[in-house]
RODO-2510 file (C-alpha; in nm, 4 decimals, decimal comma):
residues 355
     n   res          X          Y          Z
     1     m     3,7096    -2,3932     5,1606
     2     n     3,9532    -2,1793     4,9415
     3     i     3,8127    -2,0749     4,6232
     4     y     3,9944    -1,9632     4,3157
     5     a     3,8844    -1,8674     3,9760
     6     v     4,0167    -1,9626     3,6325
     7     i     3,9025    -1,7559     3,3710
     8     m     3,9404    -1,8600     2,9932
     9     a     4,0704    -1,5906     2,7758
    10     g     4,2190    -1,7294     2,4326
    11     g     3,9412    -1,7101     2,2485
    12     v     3,9714    -1,5462     1,8907
    13     g     3,5963    -1,4126     1,8903
    14     s     3,5358    -1,4448     1,5166
    15     r     3,1697    -1,3906     1,5016
    16     f     3,2594    -1,0263     1,6377
    17     w     3,4846    -0,9745     1,3135
    18     p     3,5868    -0,6855     1,2141
    19     r     3,6316    -0,5390     1,5664
    20     s     3,7349    -0,8776     1,7088
    21     k     4,0859    -0,9801     1,5736
    22     k     4,3425    -1,2268     1,6767
    23     a     4,5687    -1,0238     1,9033
    24     l     4,2706    -0,8024     2,0305
    25     p     3,9504    -1,0414     2,0518
    26     k     3,6438    -0,9602     2,1788
    27     q     3,7355    -1,0304     2,5479
    28     l     4,0022    -0,7536     2,5509
    29     l     3,7298    -0,4874     2,3891
    30     k     3,5120    -0,2550     2,5771
    31     i     3,1935    -0,3732     2,4099
    32     f     2,9610    -0,2469     2,6618
    33     g     3,0547     0,0139     2,9207
    34     d     3,3994     0,1809     2,9777
    35     i     3,5976    -0,1167     3,0358
    36     t     3,6966    -0,4635     2,8476
    37     m     3,4976    -0,7750     2,8929
    38     i     3,7878    -0,9149     3,0824
    39     q     3,8283    -0,6502     3,3409
    40     a     3,4489    -0,6605     3,3875
    41     t     3,4884    -1,0462     3,4713
    42     v     3,7531    -0,9780     3,7191
    43     e     3,5815    -0,6924     3,8962
    44     r     3,2647    -0,9027     3,8890
    45     i     3,4256    -1,1538     4,1560
    46     d     3,6009    -0,8919     4,3288
    47     d     3,3745    -0,9687     4,6806
    48     l     3,4169    -1,3410     4,6539
    49     i     3,7763    -1,3940     4,5231
    50     d     4,0896    -1,2533     4,6102
    51     r     4,2866    -1,1370     4,2939
    52     n     4,6060    -1,3383     4,4368
    53     n     4,3487    -1,6362     4,3545
    54     i     4,2490    -1,5336     3,9836
    55     y     4,4080    -1,7231     3,7164
    56     i     4,3848    -1,6219     3,3287
    57     i     4,4327    -1,8798     3,0757
    58     t     4,5502    -1,7132     2,7246
    59     n     4,7540    -1,7451     2,4401
    60     e     5,0977    -1,5973     2,3429
    61     i     4,9769    -1,3428     2,0869
    62     q     4,7044    -1,2116     2,3564
    63     a     4,9110    -1,2644     2,6840
    64     p     5,0624    -0,9266     2,6682
    65     e     4,7540    -0,7297     2,6468
    66     v     4,5828    -0,9589     2,9058
    67     k     4,8531    -0,8535     3,1547
    68     n     4,8242    -0,5218     3,0475
    69     q     4,4834    -0,5066     3,1210
    70     l     4,4941    -0,6864     3,4652
    71     k     4,8239    -0,5050     3,6025
    72     d     4,6932    -0,6430     3,9736
    73     i     4,6754    -0,9907     3,8680
    74     p     5,0055    -1,1243     3,9709
    75     e     5,2072    -1,2045     3,6265
    76     e     5,2562    -1,5841     3,7525
    77     n     4,8696    -1,6094     3,7582
    78     i     4,8707    -1,5640     3,3391
    79     i     4,9048    -1,8908     3,2144
    80     v     4,9908    -1,8939     2,8680
    81     e     4,8893    -2,1804     2,6436
    82     p     5,1812    -2,2724     2,3823
    83     f     4,9147    -2,3857     2,1392
    84     g     4,5049    -2,3664     2,1433
    85     r     4,3966    -2,7494     2,2558
    86     n     4,0461    -2,6517     2,3537
    87     t     3,9166    -2,6461     2,7188
    88     a     3,9768    -2,9655     2,8449
    89     a     4,3579    -2,9295     2,8134
    90     a     4,3563    -2,5615     2,9372
    91     i     4,1475    -2,6130     3,2283
    92     g     4,3621    -2,9596     3,3171
    93     l     4,6726    -2,7314     3,3072
    94     a     4,5309    -2,4688     3,5289
    95     s     4,4120    -2,7441     3,7303
    96     i     4,7417    -2,8855     3,8192
    97     i     4,8926    -2,5271     3,8467
    98     i     4,6355    -2,4386     4,1479
    99     k     4,6653    -2,7996     4,2961
   100     a     5,0312    -2,7212     4,3452
   101     k     4,9488    -2,4206     4,5470
   102     d     4,6061    -2,5556     4,7179
   103     p     4,5460    -2,9323     4,6536
   104     e     4,1727    -2,8956     4,7892
   105     a     4,0915    -2,5540     4,6109
   106     v     3,7514    -2,5102     4,4656
   107     t     3,7718    -2,3581     4,1326
   108     i     3,5327    -2,1765     3,9381
   109     v     3,5757    -2,1444     3,5735
   110     l     3,4497    -1,8689     3,3736
   111     p     3,4724    -1,7423     3,0278
   112     a     3,6099    -1,3754     2,9961
   113     d     3,3619    -1,2533     2,7648
   114     h     3,0052    -1,2768     2,9240
   115     i     2,7910    -1,0016     3,0111
   116     i     2,6150    -1,0769     3,3775
   117     k     2,3642    -0,8274     3,5789
   118     e     2,2498    -0,8698     3,9098
   119     e     2,6059    -0,9312     4,0287
   120     e     2,5400    -0,9978     4,3882
   121     i     2,2913    -1,2962     4,2969
   122     f     2,5846    -1,4323     4,0749
   123     r     2,8263    -1,4223     4,3482
   124     n     2,5987    -1,5851     4,5727
   125     t     2,5066    -1,8413     4,3158
   126     l     2,8762    -1,9233     4,2757
   127     h     2,9335    -1,9637     4,6375
   128     n     2,6710    -2,1731     4,7158
   129     a     2,7725    -2,4126     4,4308
   130     a     3,1412    -2,3854     4,5187
   131     r     2,9984    -2,5045     4,8749
   132     f     2,8200    -2,8109     4,7192
   133     a     3,1024    -2,9154     4,4894
   134     f     3,3781    -2,8857     4,7776
   135     e     3,1537    -3,1178     5,0272
   136     k     3,0035    -3,3396     4,7771
   137     k     3,3230    -3,3610     4,5390
   138     s     3,0742    -3,3051     4,2237
   139     l     3,1126    -3,0940     3,9118
   140     v     2,8443    -2,8291     3,9058
   141     t     2,7616    -2,5827     3,6180
   142     i     2,5020    -2,2947     3,5851
   143     g     2,2170    -2,3345     3,3702
   144     i     2,0125    -2,0417     3,2644
   145     h     1,6420    -2,0380     3,2048
   146     p     1,5787    -1,9816     2,8298
   147     t     1,3688    -1,6865     2,7277
   148     r     1,3663    -1,7772     2,3708
   149     p     1,4423    -2,0814     2,1082
   150     e     1,8005    -1,9740     2,0979
   151     t     2,0049    -2,1941     1,8475
   152     g     2,3463    -2,0238     1,9334
   153     y     2,3430    -2,2004     2,2852
   154     g     2,3875    -2,5516     2,3995
   155     y     2,1412    -2,6782     2,6508
   156     i     2,1140    -2,9140     2,9661
   157     q     1,8311    -3,1340     3,0791
   158     i     1,7806    -3,1705     3,4456
   159     d     1,5968    -3,3877     3,6810
   160     d     1,3251    -3,1236     3,8025
   161     k     1,3505    -3,2676     4,1594
   162     k     1,6021    -3,0851     4,3661
   163     v     1,9102    -3,2427     4,5396
   164     q     1,9199    -2,9641     4,7561
   165     d     1,8389    -2,5915     4,7618
   166     n     1,9059    -2,4906     4,3747
   167     i     2,1130    -2,7716     4,2880
   168     y     1,9810    -3,0507     4,0371
   169     k     2,1155    -3,3300     3,8886
   170     v     2,2404    -3,3397     3,5155
   171     l     2,0635    -3,5923     3,2806
   172     t     2,1870    -3,4859     2,9106
   173     f     2,3661    -3,2215     2,7431
   174     a     2,2387    -3,1198     2,4098
   175     e     2,4776    -2,9395     2,1238
   176     k     2,3396    -2,6205     1,9686
   177     p     2,0181    -2,7434     1,8347
   178     n     1,8057    -2,6146     1,5046
   179     y     1,5284    -2,3753     1,5747
   180     a     1,2435    -2,6507     1,5769
   181     t     1,4348    -2,8470     1,8463
   182     a     1,5098    -2,5367     2,0405
   183     v     1,1119    -2,4472     2,0267
   184     r     1,0806    -2,8132     2,1971
   185     f     1,3398    -2,7718     2,4281
   186     l     1,1895    -2,4086     2,5348
   187     e     0,8251    -2,5616     2,5412
   188     s     0,9372    -2,8826     2,7741
   189     g     1,0744    -2,6640     3,0689
   190     d     1,3331    -2,9083     3,1739
   191     f     1,5813    -2,7829     2,9450
   192     l     1,8166    -2,4760     3,0643
   193     w     2,1014    -2,2888     2,8450
   194     n     2,4263    -2,4089     2,9177
   195     s     2,6559    -2,1058     3,0409
   196     g     2,9695    -2,2535     3,0081
   197     m     3,0415    -2,1661     3,3812
   198     f     3,1705    -2,4668     3,5818
   199     i     3,2603    -2,4813     3,9733
   200     w     3,4569    -2,7910     4,1220
   201     r     3,7486    -2,8940     4,3397
   202     v     4,0657    -2,9541     4,1450
   203     d     4,1052    -3,2769     4,2856
   204     t     3,7443    -3,3746     4,1919
   205     i     3,8374    -3,2498     3,8160
   206     l     4,1506    -3,3908     3,7722
   207     d     4,0098    -3,7563     3,8895
   208     e     3,7616    -3,7135     3,6144
   209     i     4,0101    -3,6602     3,3630
   210     k     4,2060    -3,9763     3,4864
   211     t     3,8915    -4,1622     3,4331
   212     y     3,7295    -4,0405     3,0768
   213     m     4,0278    -3,8719     2,9124
   214     p     4,3486    -4,0847     3,0430
   215     d     4,5724    -3,9563     2,7546
   216     l     4,5155    -3,6056     2,8489
   217     y     4,5912    -3,6901     3,2221
   218     e     4,8942    -3,8465     3,1501
   219     g     5,0351    -3,5606     2,9705
   220     l     4,9001    -3,3213     3,2671
   221     i     5,1086    -3,5376     3,5081
   222     e     5,4038    -3,5144     3,3015
   223     i     5,3792    -3,1479     3,2673
   224     e     5,3325    -3,1311     3,6744
   225     k     5,6790    -3,2935     3,7103
   226     h     5,8210    -2,9872     3,5742
   227     l     5,6225    -2,7293     3,7392
   228     n     5,8335    -2,4203     3,8759
   229     q     6,1553    -2,6019     3,6951
   230     k     6,3703    -2,4124     3,4517
   231     n     6,2648    -2,6773     3,1805
   232     y     5,9132    -2,5979     3,2587
   233     h     5,8440    -2,4327     2,9275
   234     d     6,0012    -2,6650     2,7090
   235     a     5,8462    -2,9611     2,8969
   236     l     5,4955    -2,7760     2,8246
   237     v     5,5569    -2,7529     2,4757
   238     k     5,6219    -3,0733     2,3982
   239     t     5,3805    -3,2382     2,5894
   240     y     5,0911    -2,9706     2,5510
   241     g     5,1582    -2,9906     2,1840
   242     q     5,0830    -3,3633     2,1704
   243     m     4,7298    -3,3258     2,3475
   244     k     4,3828    -3,3476     2,1481
   245     k     4,1657    -3,0581     2,1187
   246     i     3,8728    -3,1778     2,2918
   247     s     3,6198    -2,9266     2,4990
   248     i     3,5526    -2,9974     2,8708
   249     d     3,1787    -3,0375     2,7691
   250     y     3,2571    -3,3246     2,5459
   251     g     3,5337    -3,4897     2,7209
   252     i     3,4185    -3,4701     3,0808
   253     m     3,0647    -3,2947     3,1417
   254     e     2,8930    -3,5273     2,9089
   255     k     3,0143    -3,8429     3,0415
   256     s     3,0564    -3,7888     3,4011
   257     t     2,8380    -3,9349     3,6632
   258     k     2,8820    -3,6298     3,8934
   259     v     2,7752    -3,3550     3,7288
   260     y     2,4953    -3,1402     3,8870
   261     l     2,3420    -2,7824     3,7819
   262     t     2,2186    -2,4588     3,9805
   263     k     2,0180    -2,2016     3,8084
   264     g     2,1237    -1,8695     3,7640
   265     f     1,8443    -1,6392     3,8516
   266     f     2,0666    -1,3208     3,6966
   267     t     2,0798    -1,1882     3,3653
   268     w     2,3222    -1,3495     3,1483
   269     s     2,4388    -1,3515     2,7716
   270     d     2,7491    -1,4924     2,6183
   271     v     2,7620    -1,2030     2,3854
   272     g     2,7957    -1,4643     2,1017
   273     s     2,7375    -1,2603     1,8134
   274     w     2,6771    -0,9134     1,6815
   275     e     2,3067    -0,9926     1,7351
   276     e     2,3326    -1,0373     2,1034
   277     v     2,5302    -0,7045     2,1059
   278     y     2,2283    -0,5273     1,9378
   279     q     1,9528    -0,7083     2,1739
   280     l     2,1488    -0,5697     2,4762
   281     s     2,2193    -0,2366     2,3601
   282     e     1,9895     0,0904     2,4355
   283     k     1,7934     0,1623     2,0971
   284     d     1,6278     0,5164     1,9566
   285     s     1,2346     0,5158     1,8470
   286     n     1,3167     0,3160     1,5268
   287     g     1,4544     0,0247     1,7237
   288     n     1,7969     0,0924     1,5942
   289     a     2,1477     0,0775     1,8321
   290     i     2,4073     0,3233     1,6799
   291     v     2,7589     0,3943     1,8118
   292     g     2,9559     0,6688     1,6337
   293     k     2,9404     0,9022     1,3559
   294     v     2,6073     0,7872     1,1531
   295     y     2,3386     0,9333     0,9310
   296     t     2,0027     0,7443     0,9162
   297     d     1,7261     0,7794     0,7002
   298     k     1,4117     0,5315     0,7495
   299     v     1,6190     0,2660     0,8825
   300     i     1,4457     0,0180     1,1290
   301     d     1,5508    -0,2417     1,3956
   302     s     1,9346    -0,2276     1,3106
   303     y     2,2871    -0,2100     1,4782
   304     i     2,5374     0,0529     1,3334
   305     y     2,8967     0,0781     1,4790
   306     s     3,0973     0,3384     1,3320
   307     p     3,2886     0,5281     1,5651
   308     d     3,5761     0,7022     1,3542
   309     k     3,4052     0,7418     0,9861
   310     f     3,1042     0,8998     0,8931
   311     t     2,8604     0,6163     0,7536
   312     a     2,5279     0,7192     0,6147
   313     v     2,2404     0,4419     0,6037
   314     i     1,9524     0,4808     0,4234
   315     g     1,6063     0,2772     0,3697
   316     v     1,7252    -0,0581     0,5344
   317     d     1,6025    -0,2591     0,8366
   318     n     1,7209    -0,5410     1,0307
   319     l     2,0777    -0,5091     0,9538
   320     i     2,4304    -0,5225     1,1378
   321     i     2,6492    -0,2480     0,9847
   322     i     3,0134    -0,2556     1,1437
   323     n     3,2438     0,0276     0,9626
   324     y     3,5830    -0,0232     1,1597
   325     d     3,9434     0,0688     1,0877
   326     d     3,9869    -0,0439     0,6986
   327     t     3,6928    -0,3074     0,7286
   328     l     3,3279    -0,3069     0,6992
   329     l     3,0475    -0,5670     0,7717
   330     v     2,7378    -0,5355     0,5980
   331     c     2,4821    -0,8634     0,7246
   332     r     2,1322    -0,9443     0,8058
   333     r     2,0877    -0,9854     1,1966
   334     d     1,9627    -1,3124     1,1548
   335     r     2,2670    -1,4144     1,0091
   336     a     2,5004    -1,3004     1,2557
   337     q     2,6448    -1,6421     1,3518
   338     d     2,7720    -1,6641     0,9978
   339     v     2,9985    -1,3844     1,0632
   340     k     3,2880    -1,6447     1,1460
   341     n     3,2886    -1,7719     0,8024
   342     i     3,4391    -1,4397     0,7022
   343     v     3,7747    -1,5266     0,9118
   344     e     3,7831    -1,8590     0,7878
   345     y     3,7923    -1,7203     0,4207
   346     l     4,0455    -1,4803     0,5202
   347     r     4,2744    -1,7678     0,6910
   348     m     4,2152    -1,9511     0,3705
   349     n     4,3190    -1,6740     0,1400
   350     k     4,6145    -1,5734     0,3379
   351     m     4,4743    -1,2023     0,4188
   352     d     4,5903    -1,2322     0,7812
   353     e     4,6246    -0,8386     0,7841
   354     y     4,2460    -0,8396     0,8246
   355     c     4,1715    -1,1057     1,0873
***
């Protein structure tokens, strides 16, 4: 069993504006510690997967910085999408490329921007899931026990009867719920957070794409004909541009009968907003997490980031304040998910210099 990794690194991280920009999004930033999130993702799997077997999917704007940050990943393993077509197309493209190298490869699909602690437990979880996926030709995802009624995550319901050690049959997928539904999910005990991590053989996922997304499959087969040919890029641009924007969750995982889940008994966060950064950061006696040159007076339970400019904050609570470059964000912590709307506004108003 040969294990490969596919790291998804093409997102724009709009909820992390103003630090996350189109050319330098969240996964290419140092959010925690001294290395970027994508570097941490690669280091996390070092003891499990050889770097020659690690593939990165990104886009043309971000590819130069990805290559710069991951110099020991072979350049041919940096897969550059000509257009963003969501995760189904991206995973399909990576699958045909890896299949050409190893037709029975097991691929572990990982987002580039997660925080994971207890890394040895994480690697053991991946290895056990890979073994199951290889032997049973199944699709495996990782579920995380919810610790709060989170509305920013999708959920997965499982049959509580184990198929084998820490492997469960998936019953249903649920989109990001409202607060009341999230409370019900938490109380039920059989719903887990959808981590967005997947494990499967390349031939298995391509068979499922053929069954449930035949148009995508036809496009992938057309691209496959041109792999390692001089006209590969032209063929990729022509065919990829015609593919629909559909997530792997919606296109395959919610429809397939081969989906299983393994529970992740490690600390996990997809760091989906500044609120998540606040939750994961060390705080002072007033509950504040502060980075940079900051003065506070009677400030409580807030996240303040101002590495280059002096920022003074007085008499407020539960705020996120990001004073970065030539932009400033001030919002309540409970509205952190809405930061993405700023990026939408900037694009609609042709203010691309700020996004």
